[in-house]
Structure formats: C-alpha cells, structure tokens
C-alpha positions as CSV (number, residue, x, y, z in Angstrom):
1,M,-21.4,-12.5,-10.5
2,K,-20.3,-16.1,-9.6
3,I,-23.9,-17.2,-9.9
4,Y,-24.3,-15.5,-13.3
5,T,-21.1,-17.0,-14.5
6,L,-22.1,-20.5,-13.4
7,F,-25.6,-20.1,-14.9
8,V,-24.4,-18.9,-18.3
9,L,-21.6,-21.4,-18.6
10,T,-24.0,-24.3,-17.6
11,A,-26.6,-23.1,-20.1
12,I,-24.0,-23.0,-22.9
13,N,-22.8,-26.5,-21.9
14,L,-26.4,-27.6,-22.3
15,V,-26.7,-26.1,-25.7
16,N,-23.3,-27.6,-26.5
17,Y,-24.6,-31.1,-26.0
18,L,-28.0,-30.3,-27.5
19,D,-26.3,-29.3,-30.8
20,R,-24.0,-32.3,-30.6
21,F,-26.6,-35.0,-30.0
22,I,-29.6,-33.7,-31.8
23,I,-28.3,-35.5,-34.9
24,S,-28.6,-38.9,-33.2
25,A,-32.4,-38.4,-33.1
26,L,-32.4,-37.3,-36.7
27,L,-30.4,-40.3,-38.1
28,P,-33.5,-42.2,-39.5
29,F,-34.7,-39.1,-41.3
30,I,-31.2,-38.2,-42.7
31,K,-30.7,-41.9,-43.8
32,A,-34.0,-41.9,-45.7
33,D,-33.5,-38.5,-47.3
34,L,-29.9,-38.8,-48.4
35,H,-29.9,-42.6,-48.8
36,L,-27.0,-43.4,-46.5
37,T,-25.6,-46.5,-44.9
38,D,-25.1,-47.0,-41.2
39,A,-21.4,-46.6,-41.6
40,Q,-21.9,-43.2,-43.3
41,L,-24.2,-42.1,-40.5
42,G,-21.6,-43.1,-38.0
43,L,-19.0,-41.1,-39.9
44,L,-21.0,-37.9,-39.4
45,H,-20.1,-38.1,-35.7
46,T,-16.5,-38.9,-36.6
47,A,-16.4,-35.8,-38.7
48,F,-17.6,-33.7,-35.7
49,T,-15.0,-35.4,-33.6
50,I,-12.1,-34.8,-36.1
51,G,-13.0,-31.1,-36.1
52,Y,-13.1,-31.1,-32.4
53,L,-9.8,-32.9,-32.0
54,A,-7.9,-31.0,-34.7
55,S,-8.6,-27.7,-33.0
56,S,-8.8,-28.5,-29.3
57,P,-5.0,-28.4,-28.6
58,I,-4.5,-25.0,-30.3
59,L,-7.6,-23.5,-28.7
60,G,-6.6,-24.9,-25.3
61,L,-3.3,-23.1,-25.5
62,L,-5.1,-19.9,-26.5
63,G,-7.3,-20.4,-23.4
64,D,-4.3,-20.3,-21.2
65,R,-3.0,-17.1,-22.9
66,M,-6.0,-14.9,-23.7
67,S,-9.4,-13.8,-22.4
68,R,-11.4,-17.0,-21.9
69,K,-14.8,-15.4,-22.1
70,W,-14.0,-13.9,-25.5
71,L,-12.7,-17.2,-26.8
72,A,-15.8,-19.0,-25.4
73,S,-18.2,-16.5,-26.9
74,S,-16.6,-16.7,-30.3
75,C,-16.7,-20.4,-30.4
76,V,-20.3,-20.7,-29.3
77,F,-21.2,-18.3,-32.1
78,L,-19.2,-20.4,-34.6
79,W,-20.8,-23.8,-33.7
80,S,-24.3,-22.3,-33.6
81,I,-24.0,-20.9,-37.2
82,A,-22.6,-24.3,-38.3
83,T,-25.6,-26.1,-36.6
84,A,-28.0,-23.9,-38.6
85,L,-26.1,-24.6,-41.8
86,S,-26.4,-28.4,-41.1
87,G,-30.1,-27.9,-42.0
88,K,-29.1,-26.4,-45.3
89,A,-26.8,-29.2,-46.4
90,Q,-28.0,-30.8,-49.7
91,T,-25.4,-33.6,-49.9
92,Y,-23.7,-36.0,-47.6
93,G,-20.3,-34.4,-48.2
94,A,-21.7,-30.9,-47.3
95,L,-23.3,-32.2,-44.1
96,H,-20.1,-34.1,-43.2
97,T,-18.0,-30.9,-43.6
98,I,-20.4,-28.8,-41.6
99,R,-20.5,-31.2,-38.7
100,A,-16.7,-30.9,-38.6
101,V,-17.1,-27.1,-38.2
102,V,-19.5,-27.7,-35.3
103,G,-16.7,-29.7,-33.7
104,V,-14.2,-26.9,-34.1
105,G,-16.6,-24.4,-32.4
106,E,-17.2,-26.7,-29.4
107,A,-13.5,-27.4,-29.0
108,G,-12.9,-23.8,-28.0
109,Y,-15.5,-23.9,-25.3
110,G,-14.9,-27.3,-23.7
111,P,-11.4,-26.6,-22.4
112,V,-11.9,-23.1,-21.0
113,A,-15.3,-23.1,-19.2
114,P,-14.3,-25.6,-16.4
115,T,-11.2,-23.6,-15.7
116,I,-13.3,-20.4,-15.2
117,I,-15.5,-22.3,-12.7
118,S,-12.4,-23.8,-11.0
119,D,-10.8,-20.4,-10.5
120,S,-14.1,-19.1,-9.1
121,Y,-14.5,-21.7,-6.3
122,S,-12.3,-23.3,-3.7
123,E,-11.2,-26.9,-3.8
124,Q,-13.7,-27.8,-1.0
125,V,-16.7,-27.2,-3.3
126,R,-15.1,-27.5,-6.7
127,S,-16.4,-30.9,-7.6
128,R,-20.0,-30.0,-6.8
129,M,-19.8,-26.7,-8.7
130,L,-18.4,-28.5,-11.7
131,S,-21.2,-31.1,-11.3
132,I,-23.7,-28.3,-11.6
133,Y,-22.0,-27.1,-14.8
134,F,-21.9,-30.7,-16.2
135,I,-25.6,-31.1,-15.6
136,G,-25.7,-29.5,-19.0
137,T,-24.2,-32.7,-20.5
138,P,-27.1,-35.1,-19.8
139,L,-29.7,-32.4,-19.9
140,G,-28.5,-31.0,-23.3
141,S,-28.1,-34.4,-24.8
142,A,-31.6,-35.5,-23.7
143,I,-33.2,-32.3,-24.9
144,G,-31.5,-32.6,-28.2
145,I,-32.7,-36.2,-28.6
146,I,-36.2,-35.4,-27.5
147,L,-36.8,-32.3,-29.5
148,G,-34.8,-33.6,-32.4
149,G,-37.1,-36.6,-32.6
150,Q,-40.3,-34.6,-32.3
151,W,-39.2,-31.8,-34.7
152,G,-37.8,-34.3,-37.2
153,Q,-41.0,-36.3,-37.2
154,H,-43.3,-33.3,-37.6
155,F,-41.3,-30.6,-39.4
156,G,-38.3,-32.4,-40.9
157,W,-34.7,-32.8,-39.9
158,R,-33.6,-29.6,-41.6
159,T,-35.9,-27.5,-39.5
160,A,-34.7,-29.2,-36.4
161,F,-31.1,-28.0,-37.0
162,L,-32.2,-24.5,-37.7
163,V,-34.2,-24.1,-34.5
164,A,-31.5,-25.7,-32.4
165,A,-29.0,-23.0,-33.4
166,I,-31.0,-20.1,-31.9
167,P,-30.2,-20.5,-28.2
168,G,-26.4,-20.7,-28.9
169,L,-26.5,-17.3,-30.7
170,I,-28.2,-15.7,-27.7
171,L,-25.8,-17.3,-25.2
172,A,-22.8,-16.2,-27.2
173,I,-23.8,-12.6,-26.4
174,L,-24.5,-13.3,-22.7
175,A,-21.1,-14.9,-22.3
176,L,-19.4,-11.5,-23.0
177,F,-20.8,-10.2,-19.7
178,I,-19.1,-12.9,-17.5
179,R,-16.6,-11.5,-15.0
180,E,-13.6,-13.6,-15.6
181,P,-11.8,-14.6,-12.4
182,A,-8.0,-14.4,-11.9
183,R,-6.3,-17.6,-12.8
184,S,-4.3,-17.7,-9.6
185,A,-3.6,-15.6,-6.6
186,D,0.1,-16.2,-7.1
187,P,2.2,-14.4,-9.7
188,I,2.7,-17.5,-11.8
189,R,4.0,-17.1,-15.3
190,T,2.5,-18.9,-18.3
191,P,4.6,-22.1,-19.0
192,S,5.9,-22.9,-22.4
193,I,4.2,-25.6,-24.5
194,L,7.1,-28.0,-23.9
195,E,6.9,-27.4,-20.1
196,T,3.1,-28.0,-20.1
197,W,3.2,-31.3,-22.1
198,S,6.1,-32.5,-20.1
199,Q,4.5,-31.7,-16.8
200,L,1.2,-33.4,-17.7
201,F,2.7,-36.6,-18.9
202,K,4.8,-36.8,-15.8
203,T,1.6,-36.7,-13.7
204,P,0.5,-40.3,-13.2
205,S,-3.1,-39.5,-12.0
206,Y,-3.6,-37.3,-15.1
207,V,-2.6,-40.1,-17.4
208,Y,-4.8,-42.6,-15.6
209,N,-7.6,-40.1,-15.7
210,V,-7.3,-39.6,-19.4
211,L,-7.2,-43.4,-20.1
212,G,-10.2,-44.1,-17.9
213,T,-12.2,-41.4,-19.4
214,T,-11.3,-42.5,-22.9
215,A,-12.8,-46.0,-22.1
216,L,-15.9,-44.3,-20.8
217,T,-16.2,-41.9,-23.8
218,F,-16.0,-44.8,-26.2
219,A,-19.0,-46.5,-24.6
220,V,-21.1,-43.4,-23.9
221,G,-20.5,-41.9,-27.4
222,G,-21.4,-45.0,-29.3
223,L,-24.4,-46.1,-27.2
224,A,-25.9,-42.6,-27.0
225,Y,-25.5,-42.0,-30.7
226,W,-27.2,-45.2,-31.7
227,Y,-29.7,-46.0,-29.0
228,P,-32.7,-44.0,-30.4
229,T,-32.2,-45.8,-33.8
230,F,-31.8,-49.1,-32.0
231,L,-35.2,-48.6,-30.3
232,S,-36.8,-47.6,-33.6
233,R,-35.3,-50.3,-35.8
234,I,-34.8,-53.3,-33.5
235,R,-37.7,-52.8,-31.0
236,G,-40.1,-51.3,-33.6
237,W,-40.9,-48.1,-31.8
238,E,-41.8,-44.8,-33.6
239,V,-38.9,-42.4,-33.7
240,G,-40.8,-39.8,-31.7
241,Q,-41.7,-42.3,-29.0
242,A,-38.2,-43.7,-28.8
243,T,-36.4,-40.3,-28.6
244,Q,-38.9,-39.0,-26.1
245,L,-38.6,-41.9,-23.7
246,F,-34.8,-42.3,-24.0
247,G,-34.3,-38.5,-23.7
248,S,-36.6,-38.2,-20.6
249,T,-34.7,-41.1,-19.0
250,T,-31.4,-39.4,-19.8
251,V,-32.5,-36.1,-18.2
252,I,-33.6,-37.7,-14.9
253,A,-30.8,-40.3,-14.6
254,G,-28.1,-38.0,-15.9
255,V,-28.8,-35.0,-13.8
256,T,-29.3,-37.1,-10.6
257,G,-26.2,-39.1,-11.3
258,T,-24.1,-36.1,-12.0
259,M,-25.2,-34.3,-8.8
260,F,-25.0,-37.4,-6.6
261,G,-21.5,-38.2,-7.9
262,G,-20.2,-34.7,-7.4
263,F,-21.6,-34.3,-3.8
264,L,-20.4,-37.8,-2.9
265,A,-16.9,-37.1,-4.2
266,D,-16.7,-33.8,-2.3
267,S,-17.9,-35.3,0.9
268,W,-15.6,-38.4,0.7
269,H,-12.7,-36.3,-0.5
270,K,-12.5,-34.7,3.0
271,Q,-11.5,-38.1,4.4
272,N,-9.9,-39.8,1.4
273,R,-8.0,-37.9,-1.3
274,K,-8.6,-40.8,-3.7
275,A,-12.4,-40.2,-3.7
276,Y,-12.5,-38.4,-7.1
277,F,-11.3,-41.6,-8.8
278,L,-13.0,-44.1,-6.5
279,V,-16.5,-42.7,-7.0
280,S,-16.0,-42.6,-10.7
281,A,-14.6,-46.2,-10.8
282,I,-17.4,-47.6,-8.7
283,G,-20.0,-45.9,-11.0
284,M,-18.5,-47.5,-14.1
285,L,-18.3,-51.0,-12.7
286,L,-21.9,-50.8,-11.6
287,A,-23.0,-49.5,-15.0
288,A,-21.4,-52.4,-17.0
289,P,-23.9,-55.1,-16.3
290,T,-26.9,-52.8,-16.5
291,A,-25.8,-51.5,-19.9
292,V,-25.7,-55.0,-21.3
293,A,-29.1,-55.8,-19.8
294,S,-30.6,-52.6,-21.3
295,I,-29.7,-53.9,-24.8
296,L,-30.7,-57.6,-24.4
297,I,-34.0,-57.2,-22.6
298,E,-36.8,-56.8,-25.1
299,S,-39.6,-55.7,-22.6
300,K,-40.0,-52.0,-22.4
301,A,-41.1,-52.3,-18.8
302,W,-37.9,-54.0,-17.8
303,A,-35.4,-52.5,-20.3
304,F,-35.8,-48.9,-19.3
305,P,-35.1,-49.4,-15.6
306,F,-31.7,-50.7,-16.7
307,V,-31.2,-47.8,-19.1
308,F,-31.9,-45.5,-16.1
309,L,-29.4,-47.2,-13.9
310,T,-26.7,-47.3,-16.7
311,I,-27.0,-43.5,-17.2
312,F,-27.2,-42.8,-13.5
313,F,-24.0,-44.7,-12.7
314,L,-22.0,-43.5,-15.8
315,F,-22.6,-39.9,-14.9
316,F,-21.1,-40.3,-11.4
317,N,-17.8,-39.4,-12.9
318,T,-18.5,-36.1,-14.6
319,G,-17.7,-33.7,-11.8
320,P,-15.1,-35.7,-9.9
321,L,-12.8,-36.6,-12.9
322,N,-12.8,-33.0,-14.2
323,A,-12.1,-31.8,-10.6
324,A,-9.3,-34.3,-10.4
325,I,-7.6,-32.9,-13.5
326,L,-7.9,-29.3,-12.3
327,S,-6.4,-30.3,-8.9
328,V,-3.2,-31.7,-10.3
329,V,-2.1,-29.1,-12.8
330,H,-0.8,-25.6,-12.5
331,P,-3.5,-22.8,-12.9
332,R,-1.7,-21.6,-16.1
333,M,-1.9,-25.1,-17.6
334,R,-5.5,-25.9,-16.9
335,A,-7.1,-25.0,-20.3
336,T,-4.3,-27.0,-22.0
337,A,-4.7,-29.9,-19.7
338,M,-8.5,-30.0,-20.4
339,A,-7.8,-29.6,-24.2
340,I,-5.4,-32.6,-24.2
341,N,-7.8,-34.6,-22.2
342,I,-10.5,-33.8,-24.8
343,L,-8.2,-34.6,-27.6
344,V,-7.3,-38.1,-26.4
345,I,-10.7,-39.2,-25.0
346,H,-12.5,-38.3,-28.3
347,L,-9.7,-39.5,-30.6
348,L,-9.7,-42.9,-29.1
349,G,-13.3,-42.9,-27.8
350,D,-16.3,-41.6,-29.6
351,A,-14.5,-40.8,-32.8
352,I,-14.3,-44.5,-33.2
353,S,-17.3,-46.1,-31.5
354,P,-20.2,-44.7,-33.5
355,V,-18.7,-45.6,-36.9
356,L,-17.5,-49.0,-35.6
357,I,-21.0,-49.8,-34.3
358,G,-22.4,-48.8,-37.6
359,K,-19.9,-50.8,-39.6
360,I,-20.6,-53.9,-37.5
361,S,-24.3,-53.4,-38.0
362,D,-23.8,-53.3,-41.8
363,L,-21.6,-56.4,-41.8
364,T,-23.7,-58.5,-39.4
365,Q,-27.1,-57.1,-40.2
366,S,-27.4,-56.7,-36.4
367,L,-27.3,-53.4,-34.6
368,T,-27.6,-55.3,-31.4
369,I,-24.2,-56.9,-31.8
370,G,-22.7,-53.5,-32.5
371,M,-24.4,-52.0,-29.4
372,L,-23.0,-54.8,-27.2
373,L,-19.5,-53.9,-28.4
374,G,-19.9,-50.5,-27.0
375,C,-20.4,-51.9,-23.5
376,V,-17.0,-53.7,-23.4
377,T,-14.9,-50.6,-22.4
378,I,-17.1,-49.6,-19.4
379,P,-15.5,-52.0,-16.9
380,I,-12.1,-51.5,-18.4
381,G,-12.4,-47.8,-17.6
382,G,-13.4,-48.5,-14.0
383,L,-10.4,-50.8,-13.4
384,I,-8.1,-48.1,-14.9
385,L,-9.4,-45.5,-12.5
386,F,-9.0,-47.9,-9.5
387,G,-5.4,-48.2,-10.5
388,G,-4.9,-44.5,-10.8
389,A,-6.5,-43.7,-7.4
390,N,-3.2,-44.4,-5.5
391,H,-1.5,-41.5,-7.4
392,L,-4.1,-38.8,-6.9
393,K,-3.1,-37.6,-3.4
394,E,0.6,-37.5,-4.2
395,D,0.0,-35.5,-7.4
396,Q,-2.2,-33.0,-5.6
397,E,0.5,-32.4,-3.0
398,K,3.2,-32.3,-5.6
399,I,1.5,-29.5,-7.6
400,L,1.0,-27.4,-4.4
401,K,4.7,-27.7,-3.7
402,G,5.8,-27.1,-7.3
403,R,4.1,-23.8,-8.1
404,D,7.2,-21.9,-7.2
405,S,8.9,-23.3,-10.3
406,L,6.5,-21.1,-12.4
407,R,7.1,-17.9,-10.6
408,P,8.5,-15.1,-12.8
409,V,12.2,-14.4,-12.6
410,G,12.9,-11.3,-10.4
411,P,14.8,-10.1,-7.4
412,G,14.9,-12.7,-4.7
413,N,13.4,-15.6,-6.7
414,R,15.9,-16.5,-9.3
415,A,17.0,-19.5,-7.2
416,I,13.4,-20.6,-7.0
417,R,13.0,-20.4,-10.8
418,A,16.1,-22.5,-11.2
419,R,14.8,-25.4,-9.1
C-alpha cells in the first residue's frame, strides 16, 4: 500500500501543478479574448494565491486533526471543479474569482500529502521519497504549459481548462483508497494552536527554511508564469512552439534536478546533518547566473541550455527543504508546519512576483526588465539557507528530545507533561 499511496499522491501533485500553471500558457489567448493588461493577467495568479493563502492555515490545522485522505480527496475535487469552471468564465471578474477557488482547493492538499509520505517512510529515505512525490511539481507544471499551449492554439483557452479538470476528478476518488499511516508510534497528543505556532517560530532552522524558500518562490513563480509569454512576445515564437519547448525543458530538467537533489541530500545527510540546507543553497547559487543568461541571450540554441540549467539547479531544493521541515517538528504539528510554510512563501513570493513583473512590463514597455527582476531573489535565498544550515542538526536533536512534552497526561507521566 505504500507504493499505491506514493503513486496516487504523486499523481495528484502532478495534476495540482498542471491546473495551476496551465493558465500561464493561455495568457496570450485570455489577453486577446478579454482585452486585459499585463497587470490584470498577473493578478489572476495573485487571486489564486490569495485563495491558497487565506485557507491554508485553517486547512493545515484540520490536517493535524482529521483524516488526511478525506481532506485531500475533498480538496482535489473542489479545485478540479473550479478548473473546469475557469473555462466557463465570461468576464475578468468571474475568472479572477474562480482562480481564487482553485487556490482554496489546492491549499487543502499541499500541507497534508507530504506528511502522509513522511509518516510512511523512515528518515533515512524520507528526502528521496519526497523527491519522488515532488517530481509532480516540474512534471505537472510542464504538462500544463505544453498542453495548455497546444489546446489553446487549436481548440481555445476555454476547452483547455475543461479538459484539464478531468484527471483531478478521477484522482479524488482514488485518494479515498489510500491507507493512511499512523502519525507517530508514540502516544503524542495534538498540541494546541498556540503551542504549535510558538514551537515553530522558536525553531531557527524552520524560520530560515521558510525565508529561503520564500525567496525561491518569488523567482520561480514569476519566471515560470511569464516565460512562455516572454518567448512569444519578445522572441517572436508561436505560442505553441514556445510552450512546447519550455515545457519539455521543464520536464527533463525539473525531474532530474528534483531526483538528483533528493538523492544527494540523503546520501550527504549520513555524514553531515546540514546537507538538506547545503544542497538547496548550492543549487540556488548556481541557478542565479544561468537564469539571467536565459533571459538576455537571444539565440535559441544558446538560451535554452541556460533555461535547462536554471530549472535543474532550482529543483535541487524540493525534496531536501520539505524533508528538513518535517524533521524538526512534532508529528502532530507537521500539517500545520507545512501550511504555515505555504502561507508565507506564497504571500511574500509568487503572490507578488507575477503581478509585479506584469506591472513593470506595462510601465517600461519591456517584459525583459520585469523578468530580470524575478532573478534577484535567487542568490538571496541561497545565502539565507547557508546561514540556516548551522541550526539544522541542533533542531533535529531538540525535537527528538522534546517529544515527551506532548505525551498525554496519565499515571506516571504528569511530571513529563509539566516539563
């Protein structure tokens, strides 16, 4: 059943990002049909993010307190219906609202799925198992961009949304047959909301992790959202050609980068407990110059090798940083910890960058300048993670020693509870 669980959750994560990023391939068609500015197009992603952020803390708390598979299934169904309705929107306001509902649905899945995988596998293989799960991130994003561009060009942007909704509806049913693992082998009580928030913000590596991932999310969210349009408008490619090439590159580079980063972090982690952060930081610092080169170089033959390298290095972090979060929080706090991480990284990351890039494009009449802005936070995130690496081992040891503070009160352990 572990294999089935990992397969279904990975497939849902793929559809998660397919439904999230298909809109980036459809922007030229939506712009022409609804007569929108670049800033308005950017706000469509902001609407999604606001829905995501507003609901993720609440749904994260629910994930620590109820059946995770039922919560995940319900949320997959919700966002799939909203994706279908995106194709029925007749006005900008309607599309804006529906994209926010897509965000609400995805907010209930993102925090709980990694905790199910974490509880299913030991720490020795957790990063690589999470890396397999997070293969769905680049794969789903790429499929959404490729198919969105092709469907949008041949059948229209509305049909693209309708077709994209079908896999999620099927997977929502399959998720109900997952065998949910126990959250912990110990009789640990569920902590209060105040205890959870206090514990998280007193964990230095968690704070550094969130800040570093925020810088990364700002860059990735903005660049991925606008890059197909950049190729079409600035480089003069057909939309279908631009989305197909960018999407194919994202698949290969994202999947290999995710797997390589996860396996490297697990292998290095045996000798160095800082490895989760170090692998991620190195990847971000290597990606910074290649990202700039991918925007400034006009030749297709030279630009896309740099696109490949940028995506490859940026996806080093996916498994390690999520494994790091799960290794420094109590099992009964994990869904909440993931939800707070999601809240912050998107609120300060890709809720801002797509609309900011679009606004700069409108003001300067140069999408290139806006794209270069999105690269600035990549090295900043790498430096933050290097700073946080020194706290990771201490926080992992602290959480192992501190589990007794969450044991239920009973004969023989009242003193433990009082510590």
